Structure formats: C-alpha cells, structure tokens
C-alpha positions as CSV (number, residue, x, y, z in Angstrom):
1,X,224.5,246.8,-13.0
2,X,222.4,246.7,-16.2
3,X,225.5,246.6,-18.4
4,X,226.8,243.4,-16.7
5,X,223.4,241.7,-17.1
6,X,223.5,241.3,-20.9
7,X,227.0,240.1,-20.7
8,X,226.0,237.5,-18.1
9,X,223.1,236.3,-20.3
10,X,225.4,236.0,-23.3
11,X,227.9,234.0,-21.2
12,X,225.1,231.7,-19.9
13,X,223.7,231.2,-23.4
14,X,227.2,230.3,-24.7
15,X,228.0,228.0,-21.8
16,X,224.7,226.1,-22.1
17,X,224.7,225.7,-25.9
18,X,224.1,222.1,-27.1
19,X,227.3,220.1,-27.9
20,X,227.4,217.4,-30.5
21,X,229.0,214.2,-29.2
22,X,232.1,212.8,-31.1
23,X,231.3,210.7,-34.1
24,X,233.0,207.6,-32.7
25,X,231.4,207.8,-29.2
26,X,229.1,204.8,-29.8
27,X,231.9,202.6,-31.0
28,X,234.2,203.6,-28.1
29,X,231.3,203.0,-25.6
30,X,230.5,199.7,-27.1
31,X,234.2,198.5,-27.0
32,X,234.5,199.7,-23.4
33,X,231.4,197.8,-22.4
34,X,232.5,194.7,-24.2
35,X,235.9,194.7,-22.5
36,X,234.3,195.3,-19.1
37,X,231.9,192.4,-19.6
38,X,234.7,190.1,-20.7
39,X,236.9,191.1,-17.8
40,X,234.0,190.4,-15.4
41,X,233.4,187.0,-17.0
42,X,237.1,186.2,-16.7
43,X,237.1,187.1,-13.1
44,X,234.2,184.8,-12.4
45,X,235.8,182.0,-14.3
46,X,239.0,182.3,-12.3
47,X,237.1,181.8,-9.0
48,X,237.1,178.4,-7.3
49,X,234.0,177.2,-5.6
50,X,235.9,175.9,-2.6
51,X,236.8,179.5,-1.8
52,X,233.2,180.5,-1.6
53,X,232.6,178.9,1.7
54,X,234.0,181.9,3.5
55,X,231.7,184.9,3.2
56,X,234.7,187.3,3.1
57,X,235.6,185.9,-0.3
58,X,232.2,186.8,-1.8
59,X,233.1,190.5,-2.5
60,X,235.0,190.0,-5.7
61,X,232.6,187.6,-7.4
62,X,229.7,189.7,-6.3
63,X,231.3,192.8,-7.7
64,X,232.2,191.0,-10.9
65,X,228.5,189.9,-11.2
66,X,227.2,193.4,-10.6
67,X,229.6,195.2,-12.9
68,X,229.5,192.5,-15.7
69,X,225.7,192.3,-15.6
70,X,225.4,196.0,-15.8
71,X,227.9,196.4,-18.6
72,X,226.3,193.5,-20.5
73,X,222.8,194.9,-20.1
74,X,224.0,198.3,-21.3
75,X,225.7,196.7,-24.3
76,X,222.6,194.9,-25.2
77,X,220.5,198.0,-25.0
78,X,223.0,200.1,-26.9
79,X,223.1,197.6,-29.8
80,X,219.3,197.2,-29.8
81,X,218.9,201.0,-29.9
82,X,221.3,201.3,-32.8
83,X,219.4,198.7,-34.8
84,X,216.1,200.5,-34.0
85,X,217.5,203.8,-35.2
86,X,218.9,202.4,-38.5
87,X,217.3,203.9,-41.6
88,X,216.3,200.5,-42.9
89,X,214.1,199.9,-39.9
90,X,210.4,200.5,-40.7
91,X,208.3,200.6,-37.6
92,X,204.6,201.3,-38.3
93,X,203.1,200.9,-34.9
94,X,203.9,200.7,-31.2
95,X,203.2,196.9,-31.2
96,X,205.6,196.3,-34.1
97,X,208.3,198.5,-32.4
98,X,208.0,196.6,-29.2
99,X,208.1,193.2,-30.9
100,X,211.2,194.2,-32.8
101,X,212.9,195.6,-29.7
102,X,212.3,192.4,-27.8
103,X,213.6,190.3,-30.7
104,X,216.7,192.5,-30.9
105,X,217.4,192.2,-27.2
106,X,217.0,188.5,-27.4
107,X,219.3,188.2,-30.3
108,X,222.0,190.4,-28.6
109,X,221.7,188.3,-25.4
110,X,222.2,185.1,-27.4
111,X,225.2,186.7,-29.1
112,X,226.8,187.7,-25.8
113,X,226.1,184.4,-24.1
114,X,227.3,182.5,-27.1
115,X,230.6,184.4,-27.1
116,X,231.6,182.9,-23.7
C-alpha cells in the first residue's frame, strides 16, 4: 500500500501542474466575442416591431440581447485589461488605475457602439 502512495502523489502532481495557455488565445477569444456581438446585433436589426406584439415572439430578441450584451461586455473588459497590462502603462496609485480603467472602458464602449 505504501508503494502505491508515492506513485499516486506523483500522478496527482503531474496532473495538477500549471498549463500555459496558447499564445493566440486572447486574439481568438476577442474575435469570437466580436463575431457573437455582431451576430446578436444583426439578429436584433432583423426583427420587426410589429412582431413584438405577441409575447411568444420575445424569446429570440431577448436571447440576442442577453448574449450580445454579455459578449460585448466581455469584449470591453478584455480590451481594457489588455491595455492595463501593457508595459507602457504606468499606474502609480489605485486612483489613477481606476480612472484609467474607466476611461478605457468608455473608449471601448464608444468604439463598439460606433461600429454599428
């Protein structure tokens, strides 16, 4: 029984070792979130207001709003985080970091809303 224990510990240590994400993960995630946001916006643009009288027709636009809003928010946060982690960013204090993050989020929101 004691011989199997070191083997089990080694296997657990190997299985739980940290894994580095692929180098292009951020770019792939950003492109996926962008396409989801655009698809949701296209879905909402295609809907006619006259069809909204029937509550049974509310599922697709509600889903598009939810998915598009979530993907858009994640995209804004991802881009703001990337800018905050860039080596050129010099953040001296918590207040400056907060102001910069708010400014970045606002800029990304204007960018996303301006694309449509």
